[in-house]
Wavefront OBJ file of the C-alpha trace (Angstrom):
o trace
v 6.377 9.224 30.525
v 8.676 9.282 27.530
v 12.028 10.998 27.844
v 13.683 12.850 25.007
v 16.480 10.287 24.738
v 14.164 7.258 24.669
v 14.336 5.106 21.548
v 12.020 2.331 20.403
v 13.265 -1.249 20.531
v 12.981 -1.568 16.743
v 15.078 1.550 16.208
v 17.655 0.325 18.721
v 17.959 -3.025 16.926
v 18.277 -1.333 13.515
v 20.976 0.988 14.914
v 22.829 -1.976 16.421
v 22.719 -3.982 13.166
v 23.819 -0.975 11.157
v 26.678 -0.021 13.475
v 28.126 -3.550 13.327
v 27.437 -3.873 9.564
v 25.138 -6.844 10.142
v 22.119 -5.450 8.302
v 23.442 -6.518 4.880
v 24.239 -10.042 6.134
v 20.746 -10.317 7.607
v 19.192 -9.354 4.257
v 21.411 -11.886 2.464
v 20.236 -14.631 4.818
v 16.588 -13.616 4.337
v 17.073 -13.729 0.566
v 18.558 -17.236 0.676
v 15.784 -18.442 2.981
v 13.190 -17.165 0.513
v 14.698 -19.192 -2.368
v 12.085 -21.982 -2.277
v 9.197 -19.544 -1.900
v 10.300 -17.485 -4.894
v 11.600 -20.233 -7.197
v 9.328 -23.129 -6.267
v 9.808 -26.538 -4.738
v 11.169 -28.285 -7.856
v 13.931 -25.720 -8.435
v 14.744 -25.726 -4.730
v 15.086 -29.521 -4.681
v 17.638 -29.399 -7.501
v 19.608 -26.535 -5.963
v 22.695 -27.864 -4.216
v 24.214 -24.579 -3.070
v 23.400 -20.865 -2.753
v 26.081 -18.356 -1.874
v 26.251 -14.565 -1.943
v 29.560 -12.776 -2.264
v 30.017 -9.098 -3.124
v 26.357 -8.747 -4.209
v 26.626 -11.726 -6.587
v 24.342 -14.735 -6.023
v 26.013 -18.017 -6.971
v 23.573 -20.857 -7.639
v 24.683 -24.467 -8.072
v 22.158 -26.926 -9.483
v 22.419 -30.658 -10.143
v 20.584 -30.650 -13.473
v 22.013 -29.427 -16.786
v 18.538 -28.793 -18.200
v 17.550 -26.710 -15.187
v 20.872 -24.843 -15.314
v 20.116 -23.930 -18.925
v 16.564 -22.761 -18.094
v 17.726 -20.686 -15.138
v 20.477 -19.017 -17.146
v 17.832 -17.527 -19.440
v 15.957 -16.144 -16.415
v 18.846 -14.633 -14.427
v 17.488 -11.082 -14.498
v 14.003 -12.236 -13.473
v 15.508 -14.261 -10.624
v 17.474 -11.241 -9.409
v 14.422 -8.984 -9.514
v 12.142 -11.508 -7.798
v 14.564 -12.218 -4.945
v 15.375 -8.543 -4.356
v 11.661 -7.773 -4.411
v 11.009 -10.467 -1.810
v 13.409 -8.860 0.693
v 12.498 -5.319 -0.415
v 16.127 -4.317 -0.935
v 18.786 -4.614 -3.620
v 20.815 -7.363 -2.009
v 22.131 -8.901 -5.238
v 23.172 -7.234 -8.479
v 24.111 -10.317 -10.469
v 23.246 -14.010 -10.656
v 25.746 -16.708 -11.641
v 24.522 -20.235 -12.272
v 26.874 -23.252 -12.112
l 1 2 3 4 5 6 7 8 9 10 11 12 13 14 15 16 17 18 19 20 21 22 23 24 25 26 27 28 29 30 31 32 33 34 35 36 37 38 39 40 41 42 43 44 45 46 47 48 49 50 51 52 53 54 55 56 57 58 59 60 61 62 63 64 65 66 67 68 69 70 71 72 73 74 75 76 77 78 79 80 81 82 83 84 85 86 87 88 89 90 91 92 93 94 95 96
C-alpha cells in the first residue's frame, strides 16, 4: 500500500542531488566521461586535460595541428557534448 508521503527512489536521489547542488557536478562529470565517445579515440588520445569551470570547457591537447582543427569546431563540440548529456552543461569551449 502506498502512502501519500511515499516518494520513489529516483525522485529521492534527484531531490538529494539538487538540495546539495551536486546535480550540476554530476552532469559535468558525465560530460567529461563522454569525451572519447563524442570526439573519437584519436582526439581523446591527444587530449591531455579536460576541465570545466563556470560553464566553460577547457581542453588541452598535445598537438598544434589538432588544436587548430578543434578551434574551428568549438561550437560543434559544445553542441555535441551538451546533446550527449541532454543538458546545457557548457556554454563555451576554450582550447589550449
